[in-house]
Backbone as CSV, one residue per row, in Angstrom:
resi,resn,N_x,N_y,N_z,CA_x,CA_y,CA_z,C_x,C_y,C_z
1,LEU,56.761,84.249,28.638,55.786,83.337,29.212,55.598,82.173,28.243
2,ARG,55.633,81.000,28.790,55.484,79.823,27.933,54.404,78.907,28.489
3,PHE,53.567,78.403,27.568,52.570,77.419,27.911,52.947,76.094,27.264
4,SER,52.676,75.028,27.980,52.803,73.711,27.386,51.594,72.917,27.821
5,CYS,50.682,72.711,26.900,49.487,71.953,27.241,49.768,70.485,26.995
6,ARG,49.821,69.756,28.067,50.104,68.334,27.953,48.898,67.594,27.377
7,ARG,49.181,66.403,26.923,48.096,65.570,26.428,47.077,65.351,27.534
8,GLY,45.884,65.337,27.206,44.776,65.152,28.131,43.500,65.189,27.353
9,GLY,43.526,65.862,26.238,42.356,65.879,25.371,42.237,64.554,24.642
10,GLY,41.119,64.372,23.972,40.925,63.138,23.247,39.459,62.834,23.087
11,LEU,39.195,61.608,22.672,37.820,61.152,22.456,37.413,60.242,23.600
12,VAL,36.308,60.570,24.240,35.799,59.744,25.330,34.299,59.549,25.171
13,GLN,33.767,58.599,25.917,32.329,58.371,25.941,31.696,59.266,26.999
14,ALA,30.462,59.579,26.797,29.733,60.346,27.802,29.786,59.621,29.147
15,GLY,29.989,60.398,30.201,30.079,59.833,31.536,31.502,59.547,31.994
16,GLU,32.420,59.544,31.067,33.817,59.279,31.412,34.512,60.556,31.878
17,SER,35.795,60.393,32.226,36.569,61.516,32.772,37.828,61.746,31.940
18,LEU,38.305,62.969,32.024,39.576,63.351,31.420,40.243,64.374,32.314
19,ARG,41.549,64.432,32.270,42.262,65.496,32.960,43.170,66.211,31.972
20,LEU,42.986,67.501,31.881,43.852,68.341,31.072,44.893,68.979,31.968
21,SER,46.078,69.188,31.433,47.103,69.867,32.206,47.790,70.919,31.350
22,CYS,48.218,71.964,32.019,48.847,73.089,31.347,50.034,73.524,32.205
23,ILE,51.208,73.499,31.629,52.407,73.919,32.350,52.757,75.326,31.897
24,VAL,52.869,76.216,32.861,53.198,77.608,32.574,54.545,77.927,33.190
25,SER,55.397,78.537,32.403,56.711,78.922,32.923,57.127,80.240,32.290
26,GLY,58.155,80.823,32.840,58.652,82.075,32.282,57.853,83.292,32.678
27,PHE,57.001,83.177,33.695,56.226,84.345,34.097,57.079,85.247,34.982
28,SER,56.830,86.542,34.856,57.640,87.530,35.561,56.986,88.031,36.828
29,PHE,55.706,87.805,36.987,54.977,88.343,38.113,54.623,87.243,39.103
30,ALA,54.669,87.579,40.365,54.396,86.582,41.393,52.913,86.259,41.476
31,ASN,52.071,87.215,41.150,50.634,87.011,41.275,49.977,87.051,39.898
32,TYR,49.216,86.019,39.641,48.559,85.902,38.331,47.430,84.890,38.471
33,ALA,46.721,84.711,37.414,45.676,83.689,37.355,45.880,82.847,36.099
34,ILE,45.550,81.578,36.224,45.517,80.679,35.077,44.093,80.195,34.929
35,GLY,43.601,80.232,33.734,42.231,79.815,33.489,42.139,78.799,32.366
36,TRP,41.013,78.142,32.320,40.666,77.249,31.214,39.429,77.803,30.517
37,PHE,39.506,77.829,29.210,38.391,78.236,28.377,38.095,77.111,27.396
38,ARG,36.928,77.193,26.788,36.621,76.248,25.727,35.819,76.930,24.642
39,GLN,35.936,76.371,23.459,35.188,76.900,22.323,34.663,75.745,21.496
40,ALA,33.360,75.649,21.467,32.706,74.623,20.665,32.482,75.170,19.256
41,PRO,32.340,74.299,18.272,32.117,74.762,16.900,30.913,75.687,16.805
42,GLY,31.132,76.837,16.205,30.047,77.786,16.008,29.672,78.590,17.226
43,LYS,30.423,78.430,18.312,30.088,79.149,19.545,31.248,80.033,19.972
44,GLU,30.943,80.963,20.851,31.985,81.839,21.379,32.822,81.098,22.429
45,ARG,34.022,81.599,22.611,34.879,81.044,23.647,34.309,81.411,25.018
46,GLU,34.248,80.421,25.897,33.680,80.668,27.213,34.636,80.214,28.300
47,GLY,34.600,80.956,29.408,35.403,80.588,30.555,34.832,79.355,31.239
48,VAL,35.709,78.463,31.651,35.307,77.231,32.321,35.717,77.257,33.787
49,SER,36.961,77.655,34.025,37.468,77.633,35.386,38.751,78.444,35.459
50,SER,39.092,78.912,36.660,40.364,79.600,36.833,40.834,79.465,38.271
51,ILE,42.125,79.715,38.454,42.735,79.588,39.777,43.739,80.713,39.969
52,SER,43.774,81.236,41.181,44.676,82.336,41.513,45.970,81.803,42.107
53,SER,47.092,82.359,41.677,48.379,81.957,42.250,48.558,82.503,43.657
54,ASN,47.770,83.521,44.014,47.953,84.174,45.308,47.556,83.271,46.464
55,ASP,46.380,82.634,46.317,45.884,81.832,47.437,45.141,80.589,46.984
56,ASP,45.287,80.248,45.697,44.625,79.073,45.127,43.099,79.177,45.162
57,SER,42.587,80.399,45.253,41.135,80.549,45.085,40.760,80.093,43.684
58,THR,39.554,79.555,43.557,39.125,79.035,42.261,37.749,79.562,41.876
59,TRP,37.486,79.488,40.603,36.170,79.790,40.052,35.813,78.678,39.072
60,ILE,34.563,78.243,39.122,34.067,77.211,38.218,32.777,77.746,37.592
61,ALA,32.667,77.640,36.285,31.452,78.074,35.600,30.269,77.213,36.014
62,ASP,29.098,77.819,36.069,27.896,77.088,36.470,27.642,75.880,35.571
63,SER,28.002,75.994,34.304,27.714,74.924,33.348,28.487,73.644,33.645
64,VAL,29.555,73.747,34.423,30.358,72.560,34.718,30.535,72.329,36.213
65,LYS,29.893,73.155,37.015,30.042,73.035,38.467,29.568,71.664,38.926
66,GLY,30.345,71.068,39.804,30.024,69.742,40.297,30.616,68.625,39.457
67,ARG,31.091,68.969,38.265,31.683,67.950,37.387,33.157,68.240,37.096
68,PHE,33.518,69.508,37.037,34.896,69.907,36.743,35.519,70.508,37.993
69,SER,36.833,70.352,38.094,37.570,71.016,39.163,38.931,71.436,38.641
70,ILE,39.503,72.440,39.288,40.801,72.965,38.873,41.748,72.912,40.053
71,SER,43.001,72.640,39.779,44.010,72.606,40.831,45.350,72.956,40.213
72,SER,46.319,73.202,41.065,47.642,73.523,40.537,48.730,73.050,41.481
73,THR,49.888,72.797,40.909,51.089,72.520,41.678,52.164,73.476,41.178
74,ARG,52.929,74.014,42.108,53.926,75.022,41.725,55.293,74.709,42.287
75,ASP,56.298,74.975,41.508,57.637,75.094,42.043,58.145,76.466,41.598
76,ASN,59.363,76.751,41.867,59.839,78.111,41.590,59.776,78.463,40.117
77,ALA,59.965,77.451,39.288,60.127,77.749,37.869,58.860,77.578,37.047
78,LYS,57.934,76.815,37.549,56.758,76.550,36.721,55.536,76.269,37.571
79,ASN,54.405,76.390,36.907,53.120,76.121,37.532,52.378,75.152,36.622
80,THR,51.932,74.035,37.167,51.135,73.090,36.402,49.692,73.186,36.878
81,VAL,48.813,73.512,35.962,47.395,73.667,36.291,46.615,72.540,35.640
82,TYR,45.777,71.895,36.427,45.001,70.748,35.966,43.520,71.115,35.902
83,LEU,42.871,70.617,34.891,41.409,70.679,34.815,40.906,69.243,34.806
84,GLN,40.338,68.832,35.925,39.765,67.496,36.035,38.314,67.554,35.588
85,MET,37.985,66.784,34.587,36.641,66.790,34.015,36.018,65.421,34.216
86,SER,34.900,65.371,34.885,34.213,64.119,35.173,32.792,64.192,34.633
87,SER,32.175,63.029,34.540,30.794,62.941,34.054,30.615,63.766,32.781
88,LEU,31.508,63.556,31.852,31.498,64.367,30.635,30.232,64.143,29.824
89,LYS,29.793,65.228,29.197,28.595,65.206,28.364,28.982,65.610,26.936
90,SER,28.111,65.312,26.017,28.392,65.657,24.621,28.559,67.167,24.459
91,GLU,27.851,67.934,25.263,27.960,69.390,25.160,29.283,69.933,25.696
92,ASP,30.104,69.064,26.291,31.447,69.479,26.719,32.448,69.392,25.566
93,THR,32.016,68.863,24.451,32.894,68.780,23.282,33.318,70.168,22.838
94,ALA,34.620,70.385,22.791,35.131,71.714,22.448,36.652,71.663,22.377
95,LEU,37.199,72.752,21.886,38.643,72.982,21.952,38.900,73.709,23.265
96,TYR,39.750,73.163,24.094,40.018,73.728,25.413,41.370,74.450,25.401
97,PHE,41.369,75.640,25.994,42.562,76.485,26.033,42.904,76.847,27.470
98,CYS,44.189,76.914,27.761,44.548,77.542,29.018,44.937,78.998,28.735
99,ALA,44.879,79.818,29.768,45.030,81.257,29.595,45.666,81.867,30.829
100,TYR,46.303,83.022,30.628,47.050,83.686,31.696,46.642,85.144,31.792
101,ALA,46.542,85.614,33.033,46.351,87.041,33.278,47.120,87.405,34.539
102,LYS,47.875,88.462,34.491,48.623,88.844,35.692,47.723,89.662,36.611
103,SER,48.057,89.625,37.865,47.284,90.371,38.853,47.616,91.858,38.755
104,PRO,46.677,92.719,39.104,46.930,94.167,39.027,47.927,94.667,40.063
105,ARG,48.097,93.906,41.147,49.033,94.328,42.196,49.416,93.105,43.022
106,PRO,50.539,93.162,43.703,50.972,92.023,44.529,49.938,91.682,45.595
107,GLY,49.764,90.396,45.823,48.850,89.945,46.859,47.393,89.945,46.447
108,HIS,47.101,90.329,45.226,45.706,90.366,44.781,45.255,88.998,44.305
109,THR,44.088,88.599,44.726,43.518,87.328,44.261,42.798,87.589,42.951
110,THR,43.436,87.206,41.875,42.887,87.420,40.538,42.319,86.114,40.006
111,LEU,41.144,86.167,39.468,40.543,85.033,38.782,40.118,85.480,37.393
112,ILE,40.094,84.566,36.468,39.722,84.867,35.083,38.325,84.339,34.838
113,PHE,37.453,85.213,34.389,36.081,84.832,34.098,35.741,84.955,32.613
114,SER,36.417,85.892,31.959,36.068,86.153,30.564,37.313,86.338,29.717
115,ALA,37.140,86.151,28.419,38.263,86.207,27.492,38.939,87.572,27.467
116,ASP,38.197,88.627,27.763,38.817,89.951,27.674,39.798,90.216,28.805
117,GLN,39.846,89.344,29.796,40.855,89.471,30.859,42.180,88.836,30.461
118,VAL,42.145,87.988,29.460,43.294,87.136,29.153,44.376,87.917,28.435
119,GLU,45.614,87.714,28.892,46.759,88.363,28.259,47.523,87.414,27.345
120,VAL,47.559,86.146,27.718,48.277,85.157,26.915,47.434,83.891,26.830
121,TRP,47.309,83.381,25.633,46.577,82.134,25.391,47.538,80.995,25.115
122,GLY,47.196,79.809,25.663,47.902,78.609,25.284,47.253,77.994,24.055
123,LYS,47.900,77.001,23.493,47.316,76.292,22.352,46.169,75.425,22.842
124,GLY,45.213,75.204,21.982,44.057,74.414,22.363,44.307,72.925,22.291
125,THR,43.521,72.209,23.063,43.519,70.759,22.998,42.067,70.315,22.832
126,LEU,41.838,69.392,21.907,40.476,69.023,21.555,39.944,67.931,22.475
127,VAL,38.768,68.166,23.007,38.044,67.169,23.792,36.760,66.849,23.040
128,THR,36.570,65.570,22.734,35.374,65.129,22.028,34.669,64.090,22.891
129,VAL,33.414,64.354,23.193,32.627,63.450,24.022,31.517,62.876,23.164
130,SER,31.528,61.575,23.011,30.495,60.937,22.205,29.394,60.390,23.101
131,SER,28.180,60.516,22.626,27.040,60.073,23.456,26.576,58.690,23.047
């Protein structure tokens, strides 16, 4: 399994938008979930959003609901998952990670809510929001 987190992180002003992208390839299972997590300095890693490969069901954390959205595009060899972040706030400043978890069985809609579900982590990308 390979992750490639494309550029998308960076320094922005409060109220601006950013889009993070994560390309996943080399997965062996047809059903899985890709999630985004973040970790701010001195805080625990928290789930932000996730999407199921089975039916594109999504989950968005309450802390970012209405401002962030997740989507994906797939071909046979890879899956690109996007985290669109709008109306950014200073409290969104964090290192953002994409994450993978396979589904327990074919056809299962799996979503990632917490770090203990994650089987593979991507490298982080830093998002800094200045107020």
